C-alpha positions in Angstrom: 118.4 133.0 62.3 118.0 130.0 60.0 115.4 128.5 62.4 113.3 131.6 62.3 113.6 131.8 58.5 112.5 128.2 58.2 109.6 128.9 60.5 108.5 131.9 58.5 108.5 129.9 55.3 106.7 127.0 56.9 103.9 129.3 58.1 103.6 130.9 54.7 103.4 127.5 53.0 100.7 126.4 55.4 98.6 129.6 54.8 99.3 130.9 58.2 97.6 128.0 60.1 99.4 126.9 63.2 99.6 123.1 63.4 97.4 121.9 66.2 100.2 119.8 67.8 102.3 123.0 68.0 99.4 124.9 69.6 99.0 122.2 72.2 102.8 122.2 72.8 102.9 125.9 73.4 99.9 125.7 75.6 101.4 123.0 77.7 104.6 124.9 78.2 102.7 128.0 79.1 100.5 126.1 81.6 103.4 124.4 83.2 105.3 127.7 83.7 102.2 129.2 85.2 100.7 126.4 87.2 103.4 123.7 87.5 103.1 120.2 86.1 100.0 119.8 84.0 98.4 116.9 82.0 96.8 117.6 78.6 93.1 116.6 78.6 91.2 118.1 75.8 91.0 120.5 72.8 87.9 122.4 71.6 87.9 124.4 68.3 86.5 127.9 68.2 85.3 129.6 65.0 84.8 133.1 63.6 81.7 134.3 61.6 83.3 133.1 58.4 83.2 129.6 59.9 87.0 129.3 60.0 88.9 128.0 63.0 90.2 131.0 64.9 91.2 129.6 68.3 91.4 126.5 70.4 90.4 126.0 74.1 93.2 123.7 75.4 92.2 122.0 78.7 94.8 120.7 81.2 94.7 119.3 84.7 97.2 120.1 87.5 98.6 117.6 89.9 95.9 118.8 92.4 93.2 117.8 89.8 92.4 121.5 89.1 91.3 122.3 85.6 93.3 124.8 83.5 92.0 126.3 80.2 94.1 128.3 77.8 92.4 129.8 74.8 95.0 130.1 72.0 94.9 131.4 68.5 94.8 129.0 65.6 96.5 131.2 63.0 99.7 133.2 62.7 97.6 136.4 62.3 95.7 135.8 65.5 96.6 136.6 69.1 98.7 133.7 70.4 97.1 133.5 73.9 93.7 135.2 74.3 93.1 134.2 77.9 93.8 131.6 80.6 92.3 130.6 84.0 91.8 127.7 86.4 88.4 126.8 85.0 86.7 124.5 82.5 85.4 125.8 79.1 81.8 126.9 79.1 80.8 124.0 76.8 81.5 121.7 79.8 79.3 123.6 82.2 76.8 125.6 80.4 75.8 123.9 77.1 72.7 122.2 78.4 71.3 125.4 79.8 72.0 127.3 76.6 70.3 124.5 74.6 67.1 125.2 76.7 67.3 128.8 75.6 67.7 127.8 72.0 64.7 125.5 72.1 62.7 128.3 73.7 63.7 130.6 70.8 62.9 128.3 68.0 59.9 126.7 69.7 61.0 123.4 68.3 64.2 121.3 68.3 67.3 122.8 66.7 70.8 121.8 66.0 73.9 122.8 68.0 76.7 123.6 65.5 79.9 125.0 67.0 81.4 127.7 69.2 82.2 131.2 67.9 84.8 133.3 69.6 85.7 136.9 69.3 87.6 137.4 72.6 87.2 136.9 76.3 83.5 136.6 77.3 82.7 137.0 73.6 82.0 133.3 73.3 78.9 132.0 71.6 77.1 128.7 71.0 75.7 128.5 67.5 72.3 126.9 66.8 70.3 126.6 63.6 66.9 125.4 62.4 66.7 125.3 58.6 68.1 128.5 57.2 67.9 130.4 60.5 71.0 130.7 62.6 71.4 132.3 66.0 74.3 132.8 68.4 73.8 132.6 72.2 76.3 134.1 74.5 77.9 131.4 76.7 77.8 133.7 79.8 74.7 136.0 79.6 72.6 133.7 77.4 71.6 136.7 75.2 70.5 135.7 71.7 71.8 137.3 68.5 71.1 136.8 64.8 74.2 135.2 63.3 73.9 137.2 60.1 74.1 140.5 62.0 77.7 139.9 63.2 80.0 142.0 61.1 83.8 141.9 61.1 85.8 144.7 59.3 87.6 143.4 56.2 90.5 145.8 56.4 93.6 144.1 57.8 96.5 145.7 59.7 99.9 144.6 58.3 101.8 146.2 61.2 99.8 144.4 63.8 100.0 141.1 61.9 103.8 141.4 61.7 103.9 141.9 65.4 101.8 138.7 65.9 104.0 136.7 63.7 107.0 137.7 65.8 105.0 136.7 69.0 104.3 133.3 67.4 108.0 132.8 66.6 108.9 133.5 70.2 106.3 131.1 71.6 107.1 128.3 69.1 110.9 128.3 69.8 111.1 129.3 73.5 111.1 126.5 76.1 110.3 128.8 79.0 107.9 131.8 79.4 108.9 133.4 82.7 107.1 136.4 84.1 109.2 139.6 84.1 106.8 142.0 86.0 103.6 141.5 87.8 101.2 143.6 89.9 98.2 142.4 91.9 95.7 143.8 94.3 94.8 141.0 96.7 91.4 140.3 98.3 89.2 142.0 95.8 85.8 140.3 96.3 83.7 138.7 93.6 80.2 139.9 92.7 78.0 137.8 90.4 76.4 139.6 87.4 73.6 141.7 88.9 71.7 144.4 86.9 74.7 144.8 84.5 78.4 144.2 84.1 79.4 147.8 85.0 77.4 147.9 88.2 78.6 144.5 89.2 82.3 145.4 88.5 82.0 148.7 90.3 80.4 147.0 93.3 83.5 144.8 93.6 85.6 147.9 93.8 83.5 149.6 96.4 83.1 146.4 98.4 86.9 146.2 98.4 87.2 149.7 100.0 84.3 149.2 102.5 86.4 147.4 105.2 89.3 149.8 104.5 87.8 152.8 106.4 84.8 153.3 104.1 82.3 151.3 106.1 79.1 152.9 104.7 79.6 151.7 101.1 78.3 148.1 101.6 75.5 147.9 104.2 73.9 144.5 103.6 73.5 141.5 101.2 70.5 140.0 99.5 69.5 137.4 96.9 68.6 139.0 93.6 66.6 137.4 90.8 67.7 138.9 87.5 65.5 138.8 84.4 68.5 138.0 82.2 68.7 134.2 81.9 66.6 133.9 85.1 69.9 134.3 87.0 69.7 134.4 90.8 72.9 136.0 92.1 73.1 135.1 95.8 74.7 137.4 98.3 74.6 140.5 96.2 75.8 143.7 98.1 73.3 146.5 98.3 75.7 148.9 96.5 75.3 147.0 93.2 71.7 148.2 93.0 72.6 151.7 94.0 75.2 151.7 91.2 72.7 150.3 88.7 70.2 153.0 89.5 72.9 155.7 89.1 73.8 154.3 85.7 70.1 154.2 84.8 70.0 157.9 85.4 72.6 158.1 82.6 75.5 159.4 84.7 78.5 159.2 82.3 82.1 158.0 82.9 82.8 157.5 86.6 80.1 159.8 87.8 77.8 156.9 88.7 80.5 155.7 91.2 81.1 159.2 92.6 77.4 159.6 93.1 77.2 156.5 95.2 80.4 157.1 97.2 80.0 160.9 97.7 76.4 161.9 97.4 74.9 158.8 99.0 77.6 158.0 101.5 79.5 161.2 102.3 83.0 160.3 101.1 85.3 162.1 98.8 86.2 159.7 96.0 87.7 160.7 92.6 87.3 159.0 89.2 88.9 159.4 85.8 88.2 157.8 82.5 91.0 157.0 80.1 91.0 157.8 76.3 90.0 154.9 74.1 92.9 152.4 74.2 94.5 151.3 70.9 97.9 150.4 69.5 98.9 154.1 69.5 98.7 154.4 73.3 99.6 150.7 74.2 96.0 150.0 74.9 96.1 152.1 78.1 98.6 149.8 79.9 100.1 152.8 81.6 96.7 153.5 83.2 96.3 149.9 84.3 99.8 149.6 85.7 99.5 152.9 87.6 96.3 151.8 89.3 97.5 148.3 90.3 100.9 149.6 91.4 99.1 152.1 93.7 96.9 149.3 95.1 93.6 150.2 93.4 91.3 147.9 91.5 89.8 149.6 88.4 87.0 149.2 85.8 88.1 147.8 82.5 85.8 148.1 79.5 86.8 146.0 76.5 85.4 146.3 73.0 85.9 143.4 70.6 83.4 143.2 67.7 80.4 144.7 65.9 76.8 143.6 66.1 74.4 145.4 63.7 76.8 148.2 63.3 77.4 148.8 67.1 80.4 147.8 69.2 79.6 145.1 71.8 81.6 145.5 75.0 82.0 144.0 78.5 83.0 145.7 81.7 85.0 143.8 84.3 87.0 144.5 87.5 90.8 144.7 86.9 92.8 143.4 89.8 96.3 142.9 88.4 98.6 142.5 85.4 101.3 140.0 84.3 104.0 140.8 81.8 105.0 137.5 80.3 107.1 138.4 77.2 106.1 138.8 74.5 102.6 139.4 75.9 100.9 141.4 78.6 97.8 140.1 80.5 95.3 141.8 82.7 93.9 139.8 85.7 90.2 140.3 85.9 87.1 139.4 87.8 84.7 138.9 84.9 81.2 139.1 86.8 80.2 135.6 85.5 82.1 133.3 87.9 84.3 133.5 91.0 87.6 132.7 89.3 90.4 135.1 88.4 91.0 135.1 84.6 93.9 136.5 82.8 93.0 138.3 79.5 95.4 139.4 76.8 95.8 143.2 77.0 94.7 143.4 73.3 93.5 140.8 70.8 93.4 140.7 67.0 92.0 138.5 64.3 90.7 139.0 60.8 91.3 142.7 60.7 89.7 143.5 64.1 91.7 144.4 67.2 90.2 145.2 70.6 89.8 148.6 72.2 89.6 149.4 75.8 88.7 152.0 78.4 90.0 152.3 82.0 87.9 153.9 84.7 89.9 154.7 87.9 88.4 154.8 91.4 90.5 156.7 93.9 89.2 156.7 97.5 89.1 159.7 99.7 87.5 161.0 102.9 88.3 157.8 105.0 86.5 157.3 108.3 87.9 154.7 110.7 84.5 153.9 112.3 83.3 150.5 111.0 81.4 147.5 112.0 81.7 143.8 111.0 79.2 141.1 111.8 80.9 138.0 113.1 77.8 135.8 113.8 75.7 134.5 112.1 77.9 134.6 109.0 78.5 131.0 107.7 76.4 129.2 105.1 74.0 126.5 106.1 73.2 127.7 109.6 69.8 126.4 110.9 68.2 127.8 114.1 65.2 126.2 115.9 62.2 128.2 116.9 62.9 129.8 120.3 66.7 129.3 120.2 68.7 131.9 122.1 71.3 133.2 119.7 74.2 135.6 120.4 74.5 138.0 117.5 78.1 139.3 117.6 80.1 141.9 115.8 83.5 143.7 115.8 83.4 147.5 116.2 86.2 149.8 115.0 86.7 153.5 115.7 85.6 155.8 118.6 82.3 157.3 117.4 80.0 154.3 117.4 77.6 154.6 120.3 74.7 152.2 119.6 73.6 149.6 117.0 70.3 149.0 115.2 69.7 145.3 114.6 67.3 143.9 112.0 66.5 140.6 110.3 65.3 140.6 106.7 64.1 138.0 104.2 67.1 136.7 102.2 65.8 138.3 98.9 64.6 141.6 100.5 66.4 144.8 99.4 63.9 147.4 100.7 64.6 148.3 104.3 61.0 149.1 104.8 60.4 145.4 104.8 63.0 144.6 107.4 61.9 143.4 110.9 63.5 145.5 113.7 65.0 143.4 116.5 66.4 146.4 118.6 66.6 150.1 117.7 69.2 151.0 120.2 71.4 148.1 121.3 74.6 149.2 123.2 77.7 148.8 121.2 78.9 145.9 123.4 79.7 143.7 120.3 77.1 141.0 121.4 73.3 140.9 121.5 71.2 138.0 122.7 68.3 137.3 120.3 65.4 134.8 120.7 64.6 133.3 117.3 61.0 133.9 116.4 58.6 131.0 115.9 58.2 131.3 112.1 59.9 129.8 109.1 62.6 132.1 107.8 65.3 132.3 105.3 66.9 135.5 106.4 69.9 137.6 107.2 70.9 139.8 110.1 71.7 143.5 109.3 73.4 146.0 111.5 73.6 149.8 111.5 76.1 151.6 113.7 75.2 155.1 114.9 77.0 157.9 116.8 75.7 159.6 119.9 74.4 162.3 117.5 72.4 159.6 115.6 74.5 159.9 112.5 75.1 156.6 110.5 78.7 155.7 110.9 78.8 152.2 109.3 76.7 149.2 108.5 77.1 145.5 107.7 75.0 142.4 107.2 75.3 138.6 107.1 76.8 137.4 103.8 75.0 134.1 103.9 71.4 133.6 104.9 70.2 131.3 107.8 67.0 129.3 108.1 64.7 128.5 111.0 62.7 125.3 111.7 60.4 124.0 114.4 62.1 122.6 117.5 63.2 118.9 117.4 63.3 118.2 113.6 66.9 119.2 112.9 70.0 117.4 114.0 73.1 118.8 112.3 75.7 116.5 111.0 78.9 118.4 111.7 81.1 115.9 110.0 80.3 117.2 106.5 82.1 120.5 105.7 82.8 120.5 102.0 81.0 120.0 98.7 82.9 117.2 97.1 82.6 114.1 95.0 84.7 111.2 93.7 84.3 108.7 91.0 85.8 105.3 90.4 87.1 103.8 88.3 87.9 106.6 85.7 87.7 104.0 83.0 84.8 101.6 83.4 82.8 99.0 81.6 79.7 98.0 83.6 79.7 100.1 86.8 80.8 103.6 87.8 80.6 104.5 91.5 79.9 108.1 92.3 80.3 109.3 95.9 79.5 112.8 97.1 78.8 115.0 100.1 77.5 118.5 100.8 77.5 120.7 103.9 74.0 122.2 103.2 70.7 120.5 103.0 69.6 121.5 99.5 68.8 119.6 96.3 71.7 118.2 94.3 71.6 117.7 90.6 73.8 114.8 89.4 74.0 114.6 85.6 75.9 112.6 82.9 76.8 114.3 79.6 78.4 112.9 76.5 81.3 114.5 74.7 79.0 116.7 72.6 77.3 118.1 75.7 74.1 116.1 75.3 72.4 115.1 78.6 72.5 111.3 78.9 71.3 110.6 82.5 70.1 112.6 85.4 69.9 111.5 89.1 67.7 113.9 91.1 68.8 113.9 94.7 67.5 115.7 97.7 69.6 115.9 100.9 67.4 116.2 103.9 68.4 118.0 107.1 68.5 114.8 109.2 71.0 113.1 106.9 73.8 115.0 105.1 76.3 112.1 105.3 78.2 110.9 102.3 76.0 109.5 99.6 76.7 107.2 96.7 75.2 106.5 93.3 76.0 103.8 90.8 75.8 104.5 87.1 75.4 101.4 85.0 76.2 103.0 81.7 72.6 103.5 80.6 70.7 106.7 79.6 67.4 108.0 81.0 65.5 105.4 79.0 67.5 102.5 80.3 69.4 102.0 77.0 73.1 101.2 77.1 75.3 104.1 75.9 78.2 103.6 73.5 81.9 103.6 74.4 83.4 107.1 74.7 84.1 110.0 76.9 81.5 111.2 79.4 81.3 114.0 81.9 79.8 113.6 85.4 78.4 116.9 86.7 77.4 117.6 90.3 75.6 120.9 91.0 74.2 122.5 94.2 73.1 126.0 94.2 75.9 128.0 92.5 78.6 125.3 93.0 79.4 122.8 90.2 82.0 120.1 89.9 82.7 118.1 86.8 84.8 115.0 86.2 85.6 113.1 83.0 85.3 109.3 82.7 85.8 106.8 79.8 83.1 104.2 79.2 84.3 101.1 77.4 82.1 98.3 76.0 83.8 94.9 75.8 
């Protein structure tokens, strides 16, 4: 009791600010309980609209060299742990791209100031030019006027007392074991396409597709979105169907039911929860019920105001963890392919989050299904005139024949597909002669009954390419996208060694601790040579000038994959 009293007095004397060394200590204990032994690597401050520090992103590294980021509150009246995941903070991976958007907005150079944070996914990079300030979302790259962000001034004494008790627990406990957990395994990821709701709902319907609902996802395509010039690869067709349904202003879960039932003939059900708040435990009973019954769900979270309107994000909930004194929801956030754990509710400066849960309960199952088995891998290259066996697995008793098509990788409209065979026997193999034309394409299958009713469909997840005979010789030794650097602390020479399994351009870039691009090495891997490559960095920038001592980040990017390593440059 005396320890708790002393803590309470200490926090009061320090104006409610948690000492940074204590924040790191709690984060390290939490990370080690969750991920095993971890090494502290970095700390990044996050601010609120009043330019006060509200949180810290604490970065750790596991024994397997995997990054771990825990975003923790900085004050006793803030949520202790906002979110955690096996990923790097966005400032490591996205700052340079966001700077480009800021330069486009101002039309001239501008100053990067700091990071603002209101909750998971509500993370913003602040830029200014003169008296004008903007915030750019670190995920969507949407731009907002800084002065239009409003936070309610009214504070909630009951909530803040609860948060103080949570902090007391975290500061004095040496172990944070999980008491209860629930998880739905194998829910797929869908990159942001058309919108967060359609992308999240697509994950749910894709999850149910191989579980006796084989008409939900028919094929995949590459989609260029106007928001941030994003190009989500391998988007399932159902994401567009959902977006179109939402565009027709179908409320609640009716957009999902329209796609599952009206378009595909199933019998799904959907409910929407009341608005979650402290009075109903932020809908945790809804969340727990869905996960305990093996069903992923839509989770819409509202954090803050912009120009008098709540800003929210919709994600796919796949699990929960009860780690006293907190509860976390495991989500697929639509912006990366990493599972993040978000606090069930957050609070700071008088604002706590609200949420909605949308349930998706399957019905009308049909055991008939089809799954393409070749070509399915990434990086496949066929030569003109090759004889290729297209193969698939067929389930159920009603599939009589299969229509086989190939389609340009970015083509959604089936009117533009090229028919290979309109009535191939359901023998689970079809021999195809590759046409003599340059393609980046996918194979699509439609399975029909003897009565010509569509029973199921599937398509290649990854696209393949075709090339003239004799110019391609595959190097089968390279199977992973990897790179290594040595030494980690260097003076005159840093050796960077990397490999990639697909023949596409690689961007190798060096950034300083502020996120400023220092050096770029444009590299193009040709088909004939995908062996291990190496580059030497001599500690100079793009103009040949020696950089100063300090921490630098080496970033290797190919298509949607990115790897980042930290090095220390010392000048003797």
